[in-house]
N, C-alpha and C positions, 0 to 999 in steps of 0.2 A: 504493499501500499505506499503511495505516495505521501509526502509531508504536504502536499498542495492541495487543498480542499476548499469547498465554498459551502456556505451555509445554505441550506434548501428550504428553510421556514420551520415551522414548529409541527409536531405531530397533531393530525387531526382529533386523536381521541385522547391523548395525554398534552396538553399544551404546554407543559413544564419541560418536555421533551424537546430537543434540537434535533432538526435532522440535517445530513451533511451529504455532500458528493464529492469522491473522490476524483481529482482529475486524470489522473493517473490511469486508472481503471475503470473510470465511468460508474462505479458502484457506489450506493447508497448504504448509508450508515446511520444511527442515533448515538446519543449518550451512553446508551447501556449495551451497545455491540460490545461480544466478546467479554461480558462480565457474567457472573450468576444470574443476574436477572434479564439476561438478552431473551427475547422473545416471549417474556411474559406478557398477560394480559391485564396483570392487576398493575395499578399505580404503584409507583415505587414507595410512596409514603404507607401503603399497606403492607409492604414487604418489610419495611424497617420497623413498623410497629409490630408486625409477626415476629420479626426476629426478637424484639424488645420482650414481648410476651412469652416467648420460649424460654429466654434466660430467666424469666420467673417461674418457669416450670409449671406454665399451664399446658394443659392437654390438646391436641389439636381439635377436639370437641368444643372444649371452651373458647378456643381462638376463632373458631368457626362461628359460633354463636356472639362472639363479640364484633365480628366483621359482618355477619349476616351473610356467610360464604356457606358453598356447600361442603361438607366435612372431606370429600374427596381431592377437591381442590386445595384445600388447606394441608391434607396429608401431602400432596405433591408440592407445594411450597416448602412445608418443614423439611422433607427429605432433601429436597434440592438445596436449602440452606446449609443442612447438615453435612451433606457430601462436599459443598464446597468449602467449610470449615475443614473438613478431614482432609480434603485435597491439599489445604495450604499449611498444615500442621506439618513441622519440621520431623525428619528423622530422627529417632532417639538413640545415641549412641552412648553407653556407658563407659567410663574408662577409668583408671584408677582404683581405689580403693572405695567400695559401694556398701552401706550399711543398710540392713532392713530391720525395722523393728517388729517385734511379735506384738499383735493385737488378740486378746482374749475376750470375746463378748459372751456376757452371762444371758441366757434366755431361757424360760419355762423352769426355773426352780424356785418359785414362791414358797416361802414358808419352811424352806428347807436348807438353811444355810451351810450345812454339813456337805450337802451337793455340790456347792459353789467354791469349797474352799481349795485353796492352790495345792497342787499336788507337788510332792518334792522331786 
């Protein structure tokens, strides 16, 4: 793609999106081309709000009710956002000395303190 582009007005359905045309290849694109939001039908503000609600651990059903959207559409949106985040995560490589602490969680021993005593 060439660095030489011209503005081609605003998007008809989402006026906050600018459209462009590449003078080199004559292709059209917009602000969201090649992003996680590319080809989406929901406005960008809905995607950002959806991401915020995901960070609050709301379920897809709760998010769909918040936006009055189909739950399957919200499922696709959240899956697309999760995949994008996972794809951007760096590879983890442990080096040198690594420590790992032991965690012991007691569950299901009500009124029986002898059952949860630490064993030697």
